[in-house]
C-alpha positions in Angstrom: 0.0 0.0 0.0 1.3 3.5 -0.9 1.6 5.8 2.1 -0.1 9.2 1.7 2.1 12.2 2.3 -0.1 13.6 5.0 0.2 10.6 7.2 3.9 9.9 7.0 5.8 13.2 7.0 6.7 13.2 10.7 7.3 9.5 10.7 9.7 9.6 7.8 11.6 12.7 9.1 12.1 10.8 12.4 13.1 7.7 10.6 15.8 9.5 8.6 16.9 11.2 11.8 17.4 7.9 13.6 19.1 6.2 10.8 21.7 8.9 10.2 24.1 10.5 12.7 25.1 13.4 10.5 22.9 16.5 10.3 23.6 16.7 6.6 22.0 13.3 6.0 19.2 13.6 8.5 16.7 14.1 5.6 16.4 12.3 2.2 19.4 12.9 0.0 18.7 10.6 -3.0 15.2 11.3 -4.3 13.4 9.9 -7.3 10.3 11.6 -8.6 7.6 9.7 -10.5 5.7 12.8 -11.6 6.2 16.3 -12.9 4.6 18.1 -10.0 6.8 16.3 -7.5 9.9 17.2 -9.5 8.9 20.9 -9.8 8.2 21.1 -6.1 11.6 19.5 -5.1 13.4 22.1 -7.3 11.2 24.9 -5.9 12.3 24.0 -2.4 15.9 24.4 -3.5 16.6 20.6 -3.3 17.2 19.9 -6.9 20.6 18.6 -6.2 19.0 15.8 -4.2 16.9 14.6 -7.1 18.8 11.8 -8.8 16.2 10.8 -11.4 12.7 11.5 -12.7 10.4 10.7 -15.6 10.4 11.7 -19.2 7.5 14.0 -18.5 9.4 16.0 -15.9 10.5 19.0 -17.9 10.0 21.9 -15.4 12.3 23.6 -14.5 14.8 23.3 -17.3 17.3 21.5 -15.0 14.8 18.7 -14.6 15.4 17.6 -18.2 19.1 16.8 -17.4 18.2 14.3 -14.6 18.4 10.5 -15.1 15.2 9.3 -16.7 13.5 6.1 -15.4 10.6 6.0 -17.8 7.1 7.6 -18.0 4.7 8.5 -15.2 2.8 5.2 -15.5 5.5 2.9 -17.0 9.0 3.1 -15.5 11.9 0.7 -14.8 11.7 -0.7 -11.3 15.1 -2.3 -11.8 16.7 1.0 -12.8 15.2 2.7 -9.8 16.5 0.1 -7.4 20.0 0.2 -9.0 20.1 4.0 -8.4 19.8 3.4 -4.6 17.3 6.1 -3.7 16.4 6.8 -0.1 13.0 8.3 -1.1 10.6 7.9 -4.0 7.8 10.4 -4.6 5.0 8.6 -6.2 1.7 10.0 -7.8 -1.8 8.8 -8.1 -0.9 7.2 -11.4 1.9 5.1 -9.9 0.8 1.4 -10.2 0.4 -0.4 -6.9 2.4 -3.5 -8.2 5.4 -1.3 -8.9 5.2 0.4 -5.5 5.1 -3.0 -3.8 8.3 -4.0 -5.7 10.0 -0.8 -4.6 8.9 -1.2 -1.0 10.1 -4.8 -1.0 13.5 -3.5 -1.9 13.5 -1.4 1.3 12.9 2.0 -0.4 10.6 4.5 1.3 7.7 5.4 -1.1 5.6 8.5 -0.4 2.3 9.0 -2.3 1.6 12.6 -3.2 -2.1 12.6 -4.2 -3.8 14.8 -6.8 -4.7 18.0 -4.9 -8.4 19.1 -4.9 -7.8 22.8 -4.3 -5.2 25.6 -4.0 -5.3 25.1 -0.3 -4.4 21.5 -0.6 -1.6 22.3 -3.1 -0.1 24.5 -0.4 -0.6 22.0 2.4 1.1 19.2 0.4 4.0 21.5 -0.5 4.5 22.4 3.2 4.5 18.7 4.1 7.1 18.0 1.4 9.2 20.8 2.9 8.9 19.3 6.3 9.9 15.9 4.9 13.0 17.3 3.3 14.0 19.5 6.2 13.0 22.7 4.3 9.9 23.8 6.2 11.0 27.5 6.5 11.6 27.7 2.7 8.2 26.1 2.0 6.4 28.5 4.3 8.0 31.5 2.6 7.1 30.2 -0.9 3.5 29.5 0.2 3.1 33.0 1.7 4.2 34.7 -1.6 1.9 32.5 -3.6 -1.1 33.2 -1.3 -0.4 36.9 -1.5 -0.6 36.8 -5.4 -3.8 34.8 -5.2 -5.3 37.3 -2.8 -4.3 40.1 -5.1 -6.1 38.5 -8.0 -9.2 37.9 -5.9 -9.3 41.6 -4.9 -8.9 42.8 -8.4 -11.7 40.7 -9.8 -14.1 41.0 -6.9 -16.3 43.7 -8.5 -16.0 42.5 -12.1 -18.9 40.7 -13.9 -19.1 37.0 -13.3 -18.6 35.1 -16.5 -19.4 31.4 -17.4 -16.3 29.4 -18.1 -15.4 26.0 -19.6 -11.9 24.9 -18.6 -11.3 22.0 -21.0 -8.6 19.6 -19.8 -9.2 16.6 -22.1 -10.6 15.5 -25.4 -12.0 12.2 -26.7 -14.0 12.2 -24.5 -14.4 15.9 -23.8 -13.3 16.5 -20.2 -13.8 19.6 -18.1 -12.7 21.0 -14.8 -15.1 20.0 -11.9 -15.3 21.2 -8.2 -13.4 18.1 -7.0 -10.3 19.3 -8.8 -7.9 22.1 -8.0 -8.5 23.4 -11.6 -11.9 24.5 -10.4 -10.1 27.1 -8.2 -8.6 28.7 -11.3 -12.2 29.6 -12.3 -13.7 30.4 -8.9 -10.7 32.5 -7.7 -10.6 34.4 -11.0 -14.2 35.5 -10.5 -15.7 33.0 -13.0 -18.5 30.5 -12.9 -17.7 26.9 -13.8 -20.3 25.6 -16.2 -19.5 22.1 -14.9 -20.0 23.0 -11.2 -22.9 20.5 -10.8 -21.0 17.6 -12.3 -19.4 14.8 -10.3 -17.0 13.8 -13.0 -15.4 15.8 -15.8 -16.7 13.8 -18.7 -19.1 16.0 -20.8 -20.1 16.5 -24.4 -20.5 19.3 -26.9 -24.3 19.4 -26.5 -24.0 20.1 -22.7 -21.4 22.9 -23.4 -23.6 24.5 -26.1 -26.6 24.4 -23.7 -24.5 26.0 -20.9 -23.3 28.7 -23.4 -19.9 29.7 -21.8 -18.7 33.2 -22.1 -15.1 31.9 -22.1 -13.5 28.7 -23.1 -10.0 27.8 -21.9 -8.2 24.8 -23.4 -5.5 23.1 -21.3 -4.5 20.1 -23.3 -1.4 19.0 -25.2 -0.6 20.4 -28.6 -0.8 24.1 -27.6 0.4 25.7 -30.8 -0.4 23.4 -33.7 -1.6 20.1 -32.3 -4.7 18.8 -30.5 -5.3 22.0 -28.5 -5.2 24.2 -31.6 -7.6 21.9 -33.5 -9.9 21.9 -30.5 -9.9 25.7 -30.5 -10.7 25.8 -34.2 -13.6 23.4 -33.5 -15.1 25.6 -30.8 -14.7 28.7 -32.9 -16.9 27.3 -35.6 -19.8 26.8 -33.1 -21.1 30.3 -33.4 -24.1 29.8 -31.1 -21.7 29.8 -28.2 -21.0 33.2 -26.7 -17.3 32.5 -26.4 -17.0 31.8 -30.1 -19.1 34.8 -31.1 -16.9 37.1 -29.0 -13.6 35.5 -29.8 -13.0 34.4 -26.1 -11.5 31.0 -26.7 -8.0 30.6 -25.3 -5.2 27.9 -25.2 -3.0 27.6 -22.1 0.0 25.4 -21.5 -1.2 22.2 -19.7 2.1 22.0 -17.8 1.0 25.1 -16.0 -2.7 24.5 -15.7 -2.7 20.8 -14.8 0.5 20.3 -12.6 0.9 23.5 -10.5 3.2 24.2 -7.6 2.1 27.0 -5.3 4.1 29.3 -7.6 2.8 28.2 -10.9 -0.8 28.1 -9.6 -0.6 31.8 -8.6 1.1 32.7 -11.9 -1.5 30.7 -14.0 -4.3 32.2 -12.0 -3.2 35.7 -13.2 -3.3 34.4 -16.8 -6.7 32.9 -16.4 -8.1 36.0 -14.7 -7.0 38.0 -17.8 -8.7 35.4 -20.1 -12.0 35.7 -18.1 -11.9 39.5 -17.6 -10.5 41.7 -20.4 -10.6 44.4 -17.7 -8.0 42.6 -15.7 -4.8 44.4 -16.9 -3.0 45.5 -13.8 0.4 43.9 -13.0 0.6 41.9 -9.8 3.4 41.6 -7.2 
């Protein structure tokens, strides 16, 4: 069974403390990340030098590209990971239980970082990672700056008109942001109304979207410039009965920013989305 981050931070910190007599090695020093958000957060905490390997999809920040690659998010080499002798593995919700069992059987600590459901949870997970790595002070400072940016956005949009928004995060089938996902906070904190707010799952269809008549459509899927996202944008643009199409309010955003945010990238992406939703939103933020 994968251990959740929230239940094992203090235990693991104590374990590493007891197993090592040197202060420098009190916390994990050889980390392998099995997902982009884990990689980005380790670097954001200033612990990039401790990261010995990650996945092919870990491309942020630029230094993440130079790390040893162990495979994809869902299919990686257990043998290679064991050979690298990590003292901590940061798994994701997409990590397969069978592979986790193999890693744990090799005596490696595996921490499960679940998909956050809100900006608040993004921050709490980041703080827990900071505690686990012995970098709690740095984590708190980063979170405070991110929260200040988010609060600034909220203040600026508070008196602007509410607009209906579709945040599309998948196609075939069409998939939208829902309240159980942190992506919903991009809409709500930007002063928008999520047209999928009543849905339990993100699966939807074009008929539902047309009926909801969003004022703004934001597409956060792969192929930003010329691929799938661009084709999806063109498809929406042709449906002239939708307000977003009539008013040319269909936007494409980098899915690496919108779908795998750290506290920093969440705050930065929120500013971008607020500008998509509100043409009036032009002031620069701290």
